[in-house]
N, C-alpha and C positions, 0 to 999 in steps of 0.2 A: 442823790441825781443830782448833775451839775445844773445852776441856776443860769441855764442857757437857751435861749429860744431856738438856735439852730441845732441843739443837743435833742429838745423837744420833736422836733421837725423828722430829724434823722431817726428817732425811735419811731415815730409813726409811720415813715417809709418803710422802714427796717419789719415792722410789724405785720405789715402787709404782704411782704415778700416770702417771710419766714414762713407765713401760713400757704404760700402757694406749692400746690402738689404737682403742677404742670410743667415745673422747669426745676432744672437742678443748679442752684446758685453757690459758687463758691465765694470766699472773700472779695477777689476783684472783680467779679459779676456785681456782686451786691454793692461794692464801692462805686463801680460806673453807673448803676443804675439809680441809687443815692443822689449822686453827682447830677444825673440828668434832670431828675424831678427838682432837685432844688434851683438847677437854673429856669426850669420851667415855672417854678412858685415865684422865682424873684423877676419874671416878666421884663417890662422895659425900664424897670427902675437902676438907673446907672449907677446910685449908690450901693445896691444891693450885688450888682453885677461884679463889682470889684473885689467882692468878698473872696476869701481863699478857696481854692478847690478843697473837698474832704479827702484826706489821704487816707491808703489803706489800714496804715495804724490806727487811725481814728476809728473806723469801722470797727477793727478786729477788739480793740476794746469796749466798743459799745456792746459786741455780741457777747463778750466777759461781763459788763456788767447787767447786760440784761438777765443772765443766767446764772449769775454767782452774786453778787454786790449790791443791785438795786431791790427795790421791795418787789419786784414782780415775781423771781426766781424761776424764771422761765425755762421748761425743760426741750431744752436745742439738741437736735441730733446733729452729728458730726460723721457723714459717710463718704466713701468714696465710690467713684464709678470712672468705669473704662471711656475715655474720648481718643478721638484719633491725635497722633502726634503731629504739631504744627510742624517740626524738621522732617518727618517722614509720614506721610497719610497712611503707608501701610501698616504702621505699628499703632499700637494705644500706649496711652500713658493714664495715670490715675490722678483722678481731679476730686479735691475733698470738697464737700457742698455741704452745707448747712440749711436745717429747716426744724420749725417747730414739730415735736413727738407728734401733738394731737394736732392737727389741722384747723381743729374749730378753735384753737386758744388764740387769745389775744388779750395783749395789755390793755387796751382799751375798752374791754368788753364791756357791756353794762345791759341791765333788762330793758325789753322793750317796755314802752307805756301801753296801756290798752287803746288807745287811739292808732296807734304804731300796729299792734296786734290786730286789730280790727281791718286793717286795710291790707294787710298783708294776707289775712283770711280770704277776703273778698277777691284778691288778684288770684290767688292760687285757685279759688273754686273756679273763677273766670277761665284759667289757664287749662284747668282740669277736663273743660267741657270741649275743648279745641278739638276734634276729630283731627284735626289734618297735622297735629303737634304730637308725636309719641312723648310720652313720659321723661324729662329729662332725668340726669343722673341725680338721685337724692329728692326729688319734688314727690315721689308718693311718701317717703319716710317724714318728710317735713310737713305733709298734709295731714298726715299721722296725728305727727307731734302736736299740732295746732289744731286737732280734733276738728279739721273741716269737713262738712256735709254738703252734698249739693243734693238738694230731693228732686230737683228736674232741670232737663237740659235746657238752656235758653238761648245758645248760639251753637250753631252748627254749620262745620265745613265741608264740602264734598274732599276727598283725597284721592289722593293716586297710593295704592296701598305699597310700600317696601318690602323686598324680601327680607332685609335687615331692619327690625324696628328700631334700632337704636341708633341708625345711621345720624338720621337727624339731629340727635342729641350730641352725638360726638364730634361732628363738625362743628355744631354750635360752641360745644365746649373751648374746642382748637382755636376758633376764630377769637371769644371772649378771652381766651387766654393767651393770644398770640402764640401760637405754638406752631413751628413748622410740621409739615404730615409728608409722610409716604403714601401716595394713593394707588391702588390696584384697582384697574377698571377694565371693562371690554368696550368696545365700539359696536355700533348699530350693525355696521356691515361685515364685521369679524368679532361674533360673540363668543367663541371659541378660543380667543387668541387673549390672555390676559396683559397687560401693560402694566409698568409704572411708571411713575413721575414724582418728583419732590415738588412741594408746593408750599406757599406762603399763602394761606385761605384768608379772604377778606370778607365776603358776604355769601348769605344764603337768600336766593330770591326764587319766588313763585311765579312760572307763569305757564297759563294753559292748563291747569290741573298737575304740574308738573314743578318739583323742586329743583334748584339747578345749584352748583357751588361756583363760586367768581373765587378763582384766586390765580398768583402771578407763578408760573415756573422758576424755580429756584435758579437754573442754569442758562436761562436767555433773560427773564425777567418780563416776558411776554405775558399778559393777561390772556387767562383762558375760562372757557366754562365746561363744567361735567354733568349730565342730567345724573340725578341721585340713584336712579333706579338702574343706572350703568356703572354703578361703583362697589366693588365686591370688598373693601377693606380699607381700613384708614390707619395706619401705622405712625402714632404720634414720634416726634424725633426733639427731644428735649434738648439734645446738644447741640443743633442748631441755630443760628442767631435768625430771629425772625424781622423782616424788615417789612414796617409800614407802608403802606400805599401813598404816593404821593399826590395828594389833592383829595377831592370829595369823588368817589366811585360812582354814586346814584347819579352824578352829571352825565357820566357815559353812557347813562340808559335815557336822558331825557328824550334823546332823538333817533330812538330806535322802537320798534316793536317786537318784543320778546327780549331774547339774551343774546342774540347773535351780532357783534359789532364787527364791522366791516371798514376799518381805520383808512384803508385808502379809497373809499367813497364818499363822496361828498352830500351835503344836506339837499334835497329836493322839495319844491312844492309839487304834489301829486293833488289832480282834481279829477273827482269822480262823480258820478250819477249813480241817485239809488231809487229804486221804484216806490211807487206810493205804498207798496205792501211793506217794505222794509226800511222806508226812511226814519219814521219815528223810532225804530228800533236803533237806526245807528245813531240818529241824534241824540238817545238819551244814555247810549252804550257807545260811546267814541271807540273807532279804531286807534287813535294814538290822541295823547293830551292836546294836539295841539289843533287839533279839528275846528275848522271853521263853515258855518252856513253861508253860502254864496247867495247873496240877494242885490238887487238894485240892478246899476249899469250891467255888471259884470255879470249876473246872471240873463240878462236881455241877451249881451251878446253870444252866451254860452247856447240859449235856446236858437237863437237866428243859426250859428253855426251847425249845432246839431237838430234838425228840425225834427225829426223821428223822435227824440226826447221830449215829449209835449207836457208829460205831466212828472210828478217825483221831484226832487230836490239834488240841488249840487251842493257840495261839500268839498273842503281843499283840507290836507293835512301837511307837515314839514317834515318829512324824514329822510334818514339813510336807508338806502335800498339794503333787504337781506332777506333770507329765505323765507323767516317769518312773515313779512310782509306783503310778499306775494302770495303767501298761503292763505293769509287773512282775506287779502282782495279777494283771490279767487272762489273763496267759501262761499259768497254769498250767490253764486251761479249767474243766472240773467238778470238779478234784482240789482247789481252792482257793477257798472261798466266804467273804466280808467279810461279818461281821455287825454292826459298828462301828465308827465312828459312821455317821449315816445319809447325810450328805452324799458321802463314801467309797462306801457302799454302792449310791447311786443314780449315781455316775460309773462304776464298773464295771458296773453293769445296763446303762446308756447306751451304754457302749462294744461290751459283747456283742449288744443290740439292733441297734446299728448295723454288725455285723459279718454277724448273721443278714440284714440287709437287701441288704448287699453281696452276698452269696452268693446269695441267691433271684433277686436281678436278674440275675445273671451266669447260674445253671440254671436259670431258669424254664422252665417246660413250653411247648412252642410248640405 
């Protein structure tokens, strides 16, 4: 093996890529990904940045070395798939790809220490008790192989049962393997009409006992969310190039309740009163992370302005308006009254009026 630090690093990167079963990598793909990771590893070191880019012939030689010349004698499959032609998208061409014949093979594989095995067993035992997470692919066989046994349940989550119990695992895999997918789904208002969309999946988020997929539409780049119980099928598209989300996706959810982000809405400070019966519940289970208890002069001003609210407690949150926020504020009934801003007050009032009308229509006197 060449006494070259860069060669060892290339082998390390290639080893990961060749063991990946969720993408089809040609020599050109491998070359591009190796260069990207080398660039990332070099970081801000100017002397490292000036090093030459790894060329295609080097990667081809590396593959030959791993398979035939070195001490590893890796069994590498060289197979072909059909992909759309760049010149004519209506036609397909053959693409030669490379991967390990055995996906569990690695030239750097070593036995786990007893400490590592113990930690993995404990982690798998814990994961296996999560009612809200269907088993991911390979989890059960790994647990059995390590002789994982759970005598009793320590942690339990309430879950919203999915008709397709493997869906959460499929999407988890697609996100972790950075894989573009074709999503087949139906909307709440048109349950019999199946729709499809090509997505770059980024995040699985749970809210109010329901799981959601946060993903970008390939055609527009717009960020969308899909309730998992409305997804019918997920089809991986390994020939599509996955585009990472630019930024911290979790930051987008810091200013909202739930999962619906209205990008045309501004952040607002919402002030509300909660009755004695519900104030401790709201204090210990905040409606939003920004929730604050209003005290001192500001509380006195509010009690003077709203003299009927003699007891209870005043709170404020900083949120962007969305459907989930209005639903949450309305869910407390008479025990929570929104005081400002006016647009939120009006939406809560409108929701209550509509509810009254519905009840009146159902139970009207005959």
